[in-house]
C-alpha positions in Angstrom: 88.4 65.3 46.3 84.9 66.3 47.2 83.4 64.6 44.1 85.1 61.3 45.1 83.7 61.7 48.6 80.2 62.5 47.2 80.3 59.4 45.1 81.5 57.4 48.0 78.7 58.7 50.2 76.1 57.8 47.5 77.5 54.3 47.2 77.6 54.0 51.0 74.0 55.1 51.5 72.7 52.8 48.8 74.9 49.9 50.2 73.7 50.5 53.7 70.0 50.5 52.7 70.5 47.3 50.7 72.2 45.7 53.6 69.3 46.5 56.0 66.7 45.4 53.4 68.6 42.2 52.6 69.1 41.3 56.3 65.5 42.0 57.3 63.5 40.4 54.4 62.5 36.8 54.0 63.5 36.0 50.4 67.0 34.6 50.6 65.9 31.3 49.2 62.8 29.9 47.4 61.9 26.2 47.2 59.1 23.7 46.8 58.1 21.8 49.8 55.3 19.1 49.4 54.1 20.8 46.2 53.8 24.2 47.8 56.1 27.2 47.2 58.1 28.4 50.2 60.7 31.0 50.9 63.0 31.8 53.8 65.2 34.5 55.1 67.6 34.9 58.0 64.8 35.3 60.5 61.7 33.7 59.2 60.4 31.1 56.7 57.1 31.2 54.9 54.9 28.3 53.8 51.6 28.7 52.0 51.5 32.5 52.7 52.1 32.0 56.4 55.4 33.0 58.0 57.0 31.5 61.0 60.0 32.6 63.1 63.1 30.4 62.8 63.4 29.2 66.3 66.3 26.8 65.7 69.7 28.2 66.6 71.6 27.1 63.5 75.2 28.2 63.4 75.3 29.4 59.8 72.2 31.5 60.2 73.6 33.1 63.3 76.9 33.8 61.6 75.2 35.2 58.6 73.0 37.4 60.7 75.9 38.6 62.8 78.1 39.5 59.9 75.3 41.3 58.1 74.5 43.3 61.2 78.2 44.2 61.7 78.5 45.2 58.1 75.5 47.5 58.4 76.9 49.1 61.5 80.4 49.5 60.0 78.9 51.0 56.9 76.8 53.5 59.0 79.9 54.5 61.0 81.7 55.0 57.7 78.9 57.2 56.5 79.1 59.4 59.7 82.9 59.7 59.3 82.4 60.4 55.6 80.0 63.2 56.3 82.4 64.7 58.9 85.2 64.5 56.2 83.4 67.4 54.5 83.9 69.6 57.5 87.1 71.7 57.6 88.2 70.8 61.1 91.7 70.0 62.1 92.5 66.3 61.9 95.2 63.9 62.9 98.2 64.0 60.6 98.5 60.2 60.2 94.8 59.4 60.1 92.4 61.5 58.1 88.6 61.3 57.9 88.5 60.1 54.2 91.0 57.4 55.0 89.0 56.3 58.1 85.7 56.3 56.2 87.3 54.2 53.4 88.6 51.7 56.0 85.2 51.4 57.6 83.6 50.7 54.1 86.3 48.1 53.4 85.6 46.4 56.8 81.9 46.5 56.0 82.7 44.8 52.6 84.6 42.1 54.4 81.7 41.4 56.8 79.3 41.2 53.9 81.6 38.9 52.0 81.9 36.6 55.0 78.1 36.5 55.5 77.4 35.8 51.9 80.1 33.2 51.6 78.9 31.3 54.7 75.3 31.4 53.5 76.1 30.4 50.0 78.4 27.6 51.0 76.0 26.0 53.5 73.0 26.5 51.2 74.6 24.9 48.2 76.2 22.0 50.1 73.4 21.2 52.5 70.1 22.7 51.7 70.5 22.4 48.0 70.6 18.7 48.3 67.6 18.6 50.8 65.3 20.6 48.5 65.3 19.5 44.8 63.6 22.6 43.3 65.2 25.6 44.9 66.9 28.9 44.0 68.4 32.0 45.6 66.0 34.9 45.7 66.1 38.7 45.6 67.2 39.3 49.3 70.2 37.2 48.6 71.0 39.2 45.5 70.6 42.5 47.4 73.3 41.2 49.8 75.7 40.8 46.9 74.9 44.2 45.4 75.4 45.8 48.8 78.9 44.2 48.9 79.7 45.9 45.6 78.3 49.3 46.8 80.3 49.3 50.1 83.4 48.2 48.2 83.1 51.1 45.7 82.4 53.5 48.6 85.7 52.4 50.0 87.5 52.9 46.7 86.0 56.4 46.3 87.1 57.5 49.8 90.6 56.1 49.3 90.8 58.0 46.0 89.7 61.2 47.9 92.3 60.5 50.6 95.0 60.0 48.0 94.1 63.2 46.2 94.1 65.1 49.5 97.5 63.7 50.4 99.0 64.6 47.0 97.7 68.2 47.4 99.0 68.5 50.9 102.4 67.2 50.0 102.8 69.3 46.9 101.4 72.5 48.4 103.5 75.4 49.7 105.8 74.6 52.6 
Protein backbone atom coordinates (compact mmCIF):
# COMPACT_ATOMS: atom_id res chain seq x y z
CA UNK A 1 0.00 0.00 0.00
CA UNK A 2 2.74 2.47 0.92
CA UNK A 3 4.67 1.79 -2.28
CA UNK A 4 1.59 2.70 -4.33
CA UNK A 5 1.17 5.88 -2.32
CA UNK A 6 4.86 6.71 -2.75
CA UNK A 7 4.58 6.25 -6.51
CA UNK A 8 1.44 8.35 -6.50
CA UNK A 9 3.14 11.14 -4.59
CA UNK A 10 6.07 11.10 -7.00
CA UNK A 11 3.73 11.35 -10.00
CA UNK A 12 1.70 14.06 -8.27
CA UNK A 13 4.75 16.20 -7.44
CA UNK A 14 6.07 15.93 -10.97
CA UNK A 15 2.61 16.60 -12.39
CA UNK A 16 2.08 19.65 -10.20
CA UNK A 17 5.47 21.12 -11.10
CA UNK A 18 4.76 20.56 -14.79
CA UNK A 19 1.32 22.17 -14.40
CA UNK A 20 2.79 25.29 -12.83
CA UNK A 21 5.60 25.54 -15.39
CA UNK A 22 3.25 24.97 -18.33
CA UNK A 23 0.79 27.56 -17.05
CA UNK A 24 3.41 30.21 -16.35
CA UNK A 25 5.63 29.96 -19.45
CA UNK A 26 5.22 31.64 -22.82
CA UNK A 27 5.85 28.79 -25.23
CA UNK A 28 2.46 27.24 -25.94
CA UNK A 29 2.60 28.13 -29.61
CA UNK A 30 5.31 29.30 -32.04
CA UNK A 31 4.68 30.98 -35.37
CA UNK A 32 6.09 33.34 -37.98
CA UNK A 33 4.68 36.82 -38.12
CA UNK A 34 5.94 39.19 -40.84
CA UNK A 35 9.04 37.05 -41.30
CA UNK A 36 9.98 37.09 -37.60
CA UNK A 37 9.61 34.22 -35.17
CA UNK A 38 7.11 34.72 -32.36
CA UNK A 39 5.73 32.65 -29.52
CA UNK A 40 2.89 32.98 -27.08
CA UNK A 41 1.66 31.54 -23.84
CA UNK A 42 -1.45 31.98 -21.77
CA UNK A 43 -0.32 35.31 -20.31
CA UNK A 44 2.13 36.90 -22.80
CA UNK A 45 3.21 36.86 -26.41
CA UNK A 46 6.73 37.57 -27.62
CA UNK A 47 7.83 39.15 -30.90
CA UNK A 48 11.48 39.79 -31.84
CA UNK A 49 12.72 39.00 -28.29
CA UNK A 50 10.27 41.47 -26.70
CA UNK A 51 7.38 40.14 -24.64
CA UNK A 52 4.02 41.85 -24.13
CA UNK A 53 1.11 41.09 -21.82
CA UNK A 54 -1.98 39.74 -23.50
CA UNK A 55 -4.42 42.48 -22.62
CA UNK A 56 -7.33 41.12 -24.63
CA UNK A 57 -9.84 39.13 -22.61
CA UNK A 58 -10.35 36.23 -24.99
CA UNK A 59 -12.65 33.52 -23.65
CA UNK A 60 -10.57 30.48 -24.58
CA UNK A 61 -7.43 31.94 -22.97
CA UNK A 62 -9.39 32.73 -19.82
CA UNK A 63 -10.92 29.24 -19.76
CA UNK A 64 -7.55 27.58 -20.31
CA UNK A 65 -5.94 29.70 -17.60
CA UNK A 66 -8.75 28.98 -15.14
CA UNK A 67 -8.73 25.22 -15.72
CA UNK A 68 -4.93 25.04 -15.45
CA UNK A 69 -4.97 26.96 -12.17
CA UNK A 70 -7.79 24.81 -10.79
CA UNK A 71 -5.88 21.69 -11.85
CA UNK A 72 -2.75 22.85 -10.02
CA UNK A 73 -4.76 23.64 -6.88
CA UNK A 74 -6.55 20.28 -6.93
CA UNK A 75 -3.27 18.47 -7.47
CA UNK A 76 -1.69 20.34 -4.55
CA UNK A 77 -4.67 19.49 -2.33
CA UNK A 78 -4.29 15.85 -3.40
CA UNK A 79 -0.61 15.97 -2.46
CA UNK A 80 -1.44 17.29 1.02
CA UNK A 81 -4.11 14.63 1.52
CA UNK A 82 -1.73 12.02 0.08
CA UNK A 83 0.98 12.94 2.58
CA UNK A 84 -1.56 12.77 5.42
CA UNK A 85 -2.49 9.28 4.22
CA UNK A 86 0.86 8.05 5.55
CA UNK A 87 -0.12 9.10 9.08
CA UNK A 88 -1.76 6.43 11.21
CA UNK A 89 -4.65 8.59 12.36
CA UNK A 90 -8.27 7.41 12.62
CA UNK A 91 -10.23 8.16 9.46
CA UNK A 92 -13.81 8.04 8.33
CA UNK A 93 -15.02 4.55 7.52
CA UNK A 94 -16.52 5.48 4.15
CA UNK A 95 -13.92 7.99 2.95
CA UNK A 96 -10.25 7.26 3.50
CA UNK A 97 -7.32 9.52 2.73
CA UNK A 98 -5.89 7.44 -0.16
CA UNK A 99 -9.33 7.45 -1.79
CA UNK A 100 -9.70 11.22 -1.26
CA UNK A 101 -6.23 11.89 -2.68
CA UNK A 102 -6.99 9.72 -5.69
CA UNK A 103 -10.23 11.60 -6.33
CA UNK A 104 -8.39 14.94 -6.12
CA UNK A 105 -5.83 13.72 -8.67
CA UNK A 106 -8.59 12.58 -11.03
CA UNK A 107 -10.34 15.95 -10.69
CA UNK A 108 -7.01 17.63 -11.48
CA UNK A 109 -6.69 15.38 -14.54
CA UNK A 110 -10.16 16.39 -15.67
CA UNK A 111 -9.31 20.10 -15.34
CA UNK A 112 -6.08 19.67 -17.32
CA UNK A 113 -7.96 17.74 -19.99
CA UNK A 114 -10.55 20.51 -20.29
CA UNK A 115 -7.85 23.20 -20.49
CA UNK A 116 -5.83 21.33 -23.12
CA UNK A 117 -8.91 20.44 -25.17
CA UNK A 118 -10.12 24.04 -25.24
CA UNK A 119 -6.70 25.40 -26.16
CA UNK A 120 -6.10 22.74 -28.81
CA UNK A 121 -9.52 23.09 -30.39
CA UNK A 122 -9.44 26.86 -30.71
CA UNK A 123 -5.79 26.98 -31.78
CA UNK A 124 -6.22 24.41 -34.53
CA UNK A 125 -9.52 25.79 -35.83
CA UNK A 126 -8.90 29.53 -35.52
CA UNK A 127 -5.26 30.47 -35.00
CA UNK A 128 -3.95 27.65 -37.17
CA UNK A 129 -5.65 29.24 -40.17
CA UNK A 130 -4.52 32.74 -39.24
CA UNK A 131 -0.83 31.85 -39.07
CA UNK A 132 0.51 29.73 -41.90
CA UNK A 133 3.74 28.52 -40.31
CA UNK A 134 2.94 27.58 -36.70
CA UNK A 135 3.34 24.72 -34.23
CA UNK A 136 2.67 23.85 -30.63
CA UNK A 137 5.67 24.34 -28.38
CA UNK A 138 7.15 22.87 -25.22
CA UNK A 139 4.85 24.52 -22.64
CA UNK A 140 1.89 22.96 -24.42
CA UNK A 141 3.60 19.56 -24.36
CA UNK A 142 4.30 19.93 -20.63
CA UNK A 143 0.57 20.44 -20.14
CA UNK A 144 -0.17 17.07 -21.76
CA UNK A 145 2.57 15.34 -19.76
CA UNK A 146 1.14 16.82 -16.54
CA UNK A 147 -2.21 15.29 -17.50
CA UNK A 148 -0.59 11.85 -17.64
CA UNK A 149 1.25 12.35 -14.36
CA UNK A 150 -1.85 13.43 -12.43
CA UNK A 151 -3.82 10.55 -13.95
CA UNK A 152 -1.20 8.00 -12.87
CA UNK A 153 -1.07 9.59 -9.40
CA UNK A 154 -4.82 8.95 -9.15
CA UNK A 155 -4.38 5.36 -10.34
CA UNK A 156 -1.64 4.73 -7.75
CA UNK A 157 -3.76 6.12 -4.92
CA UNK A 158 -6.82 4.14 -5.97
CA UNK A 159 -4.67 0.98 -5.99
CA UNK A 160 -3.43 1.87 -2.50
CA UNK A 161 -7.03 2.41 -1.36
CA UNK A 162 -8.12 -0.91 -2.86
CA UNK A 163 -5.22 -2.73 -1.20
CA UNK A 164 -6.05 -1.10 2.14
CA UNK A 165 -9.73 -2.07 1.85
CA UNK A 166 -8.88 -5.68 0.95
CA UNK A 167 -6.62 -5.94 3.99
CA UNK A 168 -9.19 -4.31 6.26
CA UNK A 169 -11.99 -6.62 5.10
CA UNK A 170 -9.93 -9.83 5.23
CA UNK A 171 -8.31 -9.08 8.58
CA UNK A 172 -9.37 -10.45 11.98
CA UNK A 173 -12.89 -9.48 13.03
